[in-house]
N, C-alpha and C positions, 0 to 999 in steps of 0.2 A: 444540670438546667436548662431544662425546654428550651431548645431556640424557635423564634417566634421572625419568619422573614428570612435576613442572612442573604447574602447576592445569590442570582439564577438568573437566569435567561426563559422566556418566553415568547408566545407567538398563538394571535389568532384568526382563523379564516371562518369568514360569513359571508352565507348566501343570502340573500332577500329573495324571500318566496310566494310574496304577492307585495311588490313594491306599493303600489296602489291601496293598500287595505288600511284600514287607521289600526286595525291590534300591528301592523309590520311584520307579521314572522319571519324567521327567520331559524336556517340548523346551522352549526357552526362542527368547525374544530379545533381543540386547544391543547397547547403541548408545554410544558416548560422542563426545566432542567435545573435543580439547586447545584451550586457551583459553589461547594465545599466538599470536603472528603467524607464520603460513603453517601453521598448526597443524592437526592431521590427525583425519579424522572415519573412524569405523568402524564398522559395524553386522555383525552376525554373530547366523546363525540354525545351533540344533545341539538333541540331547539328551544327557539325561547319566542315571544309576544309580550309585547306592551300592551296593559293593564287593557288602558283606556287611552283612548288620541289626547285627550289637557290633562293627562294623571303621567305624570313624570315617570315609571315605574316599571320595570320590564322583569315578566317573569319566566325562569328558564330550567329544564331539567334536564340532567344528563346522566350518562356511566363516564365514570374514571377506571382506569386502567396503570396503576401505580407499582414503577417497579424499584422498590426499596432496598436500603441494603439488607434486611435480612428476611425480606417475605415481598410476593406478588401478587398482588388482589387488584378485586376487578369490584366498584361499588357506586352503585344507587347516589344521585345526588341535587339536592331540588335546592333554587333561592330565588330571589329580589334582587334585582337592583336598581339605583335610583339612575334616569341619563339628564341631568341637573345641566339645564345652558348656563355657563359665564354669567354672573350677577354684578353692574356696577354699585360703587360703593363712590361717596364723597371724597372731594380731593383726589378723582381722578384712580381711584382705588378698584380694584377687580375682584368677587369674590365667587373662588372654585370650590366645590364639593362635591362627596363621592361619599357613596357607602353601601353594603348590602349585609343583608343576614341569610341564613338558610340551614340545610344539614343535610350533612353526607351519612352516610349508612354505610353496611360490610362488616369487616370481626371486629371493628372499635369505634362503633356508630357517634357522632358529638355536632352539636349546633357550632353551629360558629357565626363572626359579626365583625365586617372590619370598615372603616372607612376612614378619609384623610377631607381637613377641610384647607385654604390655606387664601389671604390679603394679600397682594401683593401690588403694587403700583412701577408703571414703566417708567423708564427713563429713555426719557424719547428723543434724546441729542444722540444714541448710538442710535436708533432706526433713523435721523435725517442725515447723522455721518454716512450708514449704508445706504441708502437710499431706498431704502425698506427693508432690505433683505436681514437684518438680523435687527430683533426686537431682544433689549433685555430689561430687566425687574426682579424686582426684590420686595421682601415680605416675610409675613412672617406665617407657621402654619402648625397643623396636629396633626397628628395621624393614630389611632386607634386597632386595636383589634383583639378577637376572641376566641379560645376554640378550647378543647376539653383541654388541661394541665398547661393551657398555653395563653397568656394575655399582656399586655403592656400597653402602656399609653404614651407618648412622645410628644413634645414639644420643640420648636426653634424654628433657627431664621431660616431665609428660602432662597436661592439664586435660581434665574430661566433664563435659559437663553434662544426664543423661537425663530426658527432659521428654515431654510426652505432647499433640498436637495435635490435641483432641476424643479420637475414641479411636484415634489413629494415635502408636504409639510417633517416637519420635527422639532421635537422640543428636547434639551439638557437641562436638567434638574441637578443640582449641588445643595440636599440640605446638610445640616448641625442635626442631628435628631437625639434630641437630650430626655432620657428615658424617667418619668415622673412618677407611672403606673404600670404594677404587675412586675414580675422576676421570671420573665422569657428575654432569654438572649436576644442576639449580642449586647453590647454595650452599649453605653451612648457612644455616639462618632458622626463622620461623616456617611452620607450615603447620596451616590451619583446615581441616575436614571436616563437611560436613552429613550427614547421615548417615536413612534413612528404610524403614521396608518394612511392607508392610499387604497 
């Protein structure tokens, strides 16, 4: 069974080359490690730019070095990724969405696409009891991804806790991801994600 996702850790470091430009060009380095037996590690360096000031799309090109269980490869990649702001919905709920699509070259070239969307509502009592230090939200979400020989779509409930560690924002998300399409592993189950940016 092909694997799409599973446990992993990663980080991205970006440098804004021209902060005043409408295209907001950036240089970046990205790394991740799959936290499974014989999991691969990857390091990428590249550059990106916004297509237009009012269009929430960013184009990127990079070179990836992948250290896998049985091979090490250099691969070029190009992709487009959304930069959508959260949108307010009726009843105090909020929509968040993300998507990207592109191509990876090298020994085993493939197109790829993935994305997610969620609708959540904040339990405001938590913010009031914590003096706005914590924000707790509940809702539903969908996740999808596809590349050569691996595709899946998941839906399920999502729980989110937004907080600050000093001046640094952080989010803990806990989801139940029920696979409703595709055949890539892992099986349906819980997924926890801790993210931050600064």
